[in-house]
C-alpha positions as CSV (number, residue, x, y, z in Angstrom):
1,M,139.0,123.6,117.9
2,R,141.9,124.6,115.4
3,R,141.5,122.8,111.9
4,S,144.5,122.6,109.5
5,A,144.2,123.9,106.0
6,S,144.0,120.2,104.7
7,A,141.2,119.5,107.3
8,K,139.2,122.7,106.3
9,L,139.7,121.6,102.2
10,W,138.7,118.3,103.1
11,L,135.7,119.3,105.1
12,F,134.7,121.7,101.8
13,Q,135.0,118.8,99.5
14,V,133.0,116.3,101.6
15,L,130.4,119.3,101.7
16,S,130.7,120.1,97.9
17,L,130.2,116.6,97.1
18,G,127.1,115.9,99.6
19,G,125.3,118.8,98.4
20,A,126.1,118.0,94.9
21,L,125.0,114.2,95.3
22,T,121.8,115.8,96.8
23,I,120.9,117.7,94.0
24,L,121.8,114.7,91.6
25,A,119.3,112.8,93.6
26,T,116.5,115.2,94.1
27,A,116.5,115.6,90.4
28,V,116.7,111.8,89.6
29,I,113.7,111.3,91.9
30,T,111.5,113.9,91.0
31,G,111.9,113.4,87.2
32,V,113.1,116.5,86.2
33,R,116.1,115.9,83.8
34,G,115.1,115.4,80.4
35,Q,111.8,116.7,81.3
36,E,110.5,119.1,78.9
37,E,107.8,121.3,81.1
38,P,108.3,121.2,84.6
39,P,105.4,119.7,86.6
40,D,102.7,121.9,88.4
41,V,104.5,123.1,91.8
42,V,102.7,123.3,94.9
43,A,104.2,124.8,97.8
44,D,102.5,126.4,100.8
45,G,99.1,126.6,99.1
46,V,100.2,127.9,95.9
47,V,100.0,126.1,92.6
48,V,102.3,127.3,90.2
49,K,102.7,126.6,86.3
50,Q,104.9,127.3,83.7
51,S,103.7,129.5,80.6
52,P,105.3,129.5,77.2
53,Y,103.9,132.9,76.8
54,S,104.5,136.3,77.9
55,V,103.0,138.0,81.3
56,E,100.7,140.0,78.6
57,E,99.9,136.9,76.1
58,T,99.4,134.7,79.3
59,E,96.9,137.2,81.0
60,S,95.3,137.9,77.2
61,R,94.7,134.2,77.2
62,F,93.4,133.9,80.6
63,I,90.6,136.7,80.4
64,A,89.4,135.2,77.5
65,I,88.8,131.8,78.7
66,L,87.0,133.5,81.7
67,E,85.3,135.3,79.4
68,E,84.2,132.8,77.2
69,K,82.9,130.8,80.3
70,E,80.9,133.6,81.4
71,L,82.9,134.1,84.7
72,N,83.1,137.3,86.8
73,I,86.1,139.2,86.2
74,F,86.3,141.8,89.3
75,A,89.5,143.3,88.8
76,T,92.8,143.1,87.2
77,V,95.7,144.5,89.1
78,D,99.0,145.4,87.1
79,H,101.5,145.6,90.2
80,A,104.5,146.5,87.4
81,E,102.6,149.6,86.4
82,N,101.9,150.5,90.0
83,A,105.2,149.9,91.0
84,T,106.2,152.3,88.0
85,N,103.8,155.0,89.2
86,A,105.6,154.9,92.4
87,E,109.1,155.5,90.7
88,L,110.2,151.6,91.2
89,E,111.1,149.0,89.4
90,L,109.2,145.4,88.9
91,R,109.4,142.8,86.3
92,P,105.9,142.2,85.0
93,T,103.1,141.0,87.7
94,R,99.7,140.9,87.3
95,V,96.6,139.6,89.0
96,V,93.1,138.8,87.7
97,M,90.2,138.6,90.2
98,F,87.3,136.5,89.1
99,G,84.8,134.3,90.4
100,N,81.3,132.9,90.2
101,P,79.2,133.5,93.8
102,K,77.2,130.5,92.9
103,L,80.5,128.4,94.0
104,G,81.9,131.0,96.5
105,T,78.6,132.0,98.5
106,P,78.2,128.5,99.9
107,L,81.8,128.3,100.9
108,M,81.3,131.6,102.9
109,Q,78.2,130.0,104.5
110,C,80.4,127.2,105.8
111,A,83.3,129.6,107.1
112,Q,82.8,133.1,106.6
113,S,86.8,133.8,107.2
114,I,87.2,132.3,103.4
115,A,85.9,135.6,102.3
116,I,89.5,136.7,102.8
117,D,90.7,134.5,99.7
118,L,87.9,135.0,98.0
119,P,86.9,135.9,94.9
120,Q,89.7,133.5,93.2
121,K,92.9,135.4,92.2
122,M,95.5,134.1,89.3
123,L,98.9,135.5,89.5
124,I,100.6,136.0,86.5
125,W,104.4,137.2,86.5
126,E,107.9,137.0,85.0
127,D,110.2,135.4,87.3
128,E,114.2,136.4,87.9
129,A,114.8,134.2,84.8
130,G,112.7,135.8,82.7
131,D,110.1,132.8,82.6
132,T,106.3,133.3,82.7
133,K,104.7,131.7,85.5
134,I,101.0,131.5,86.5
135,A,99.8,130.5,89.8
136,Y,96.7,130.3,92.1
137,N,95.7,129.5,95.8
138,D,95.1,125.7,96.4
139,P,91.3,125.4,97.0
140,Q,92.2,122.4,99.4
141,Y,94.7,124.5,101.4
142,L,92.0,127.1,101.6
143,A,89.6,124.5,102.9
144,E,92.0,123.4,105.5
145,R,93.1,127.0,106.5
146,H,89.7,128.1,107.0
147,G,88.5,124.7,109.0
148,L,86.0,123.8,106.0
149,G,86.2,119.9,106.8
150,E,83.5,118.2,104.9
151,C,81.3,121.1,104.5
152,E,81.5,122.0,100.8
153,S,84.0,119.3,99.7
154,E,82.5,118.8,96.6
155,T,82.5,122.5,95.8
156,I,86.3,122.5,96.7
157,E,86.8,119.6,94.2
158,K,85.0,121.3,91.3
159,I,86.9,124.7,91.9
160,S,89.8,123.0,92.3
161,G,89.2,121.0,88.7
162,A,88.2,124.6,87.3
163,L,91.5,126.5,88.3
164,D,93.3,123.7,86.7
165,Q,91.6,124.0,83.7
166,L,91.5,127.6,83.1
167,S,95.2,127.9,84.2
168,G,96.2,125.1,81.6
169,G,93.9,126.5,78.9
170,A,96.1,129.9,79.4
171,I,99.3,128.2,78.9
172,A,98.2,125.6,76.3
173,P,99.9,125.6,73.0
């Protein structure tokens, strides 16, 4: 079927208006307009928060909190540095691996496959807009992924709260 130029223009205008209305409705429904700080985003099992600090400062603050709480820091990975060593470019991207065997071990006793997601990891990176983000795997998602059911559900809740507090502390004013 061939369409005239005016029909194509009309269709484009309708689709453009529909897209604009969808974006506007989404902003109003989610309350994004006028909000100073975006809410935590949970998508595909990842909790993402925005940091007002640089990647380096956010990482430093996060590690200081881990040390203060006497949590084990197993490793830190600077992906941007590794990219540079391979003669590639990458915006600042760091991962801190940390944990508490008293919480992680019972989870592995329920389902050893969860060991692939332990120890806990906190990702800190600069996005394409230059904003710093901090993210971690949602423990509820991991529990479902590994079929924990009710096994150690209290531990999952405890870990969820701890990750929220740890990441929140790193980005607090």
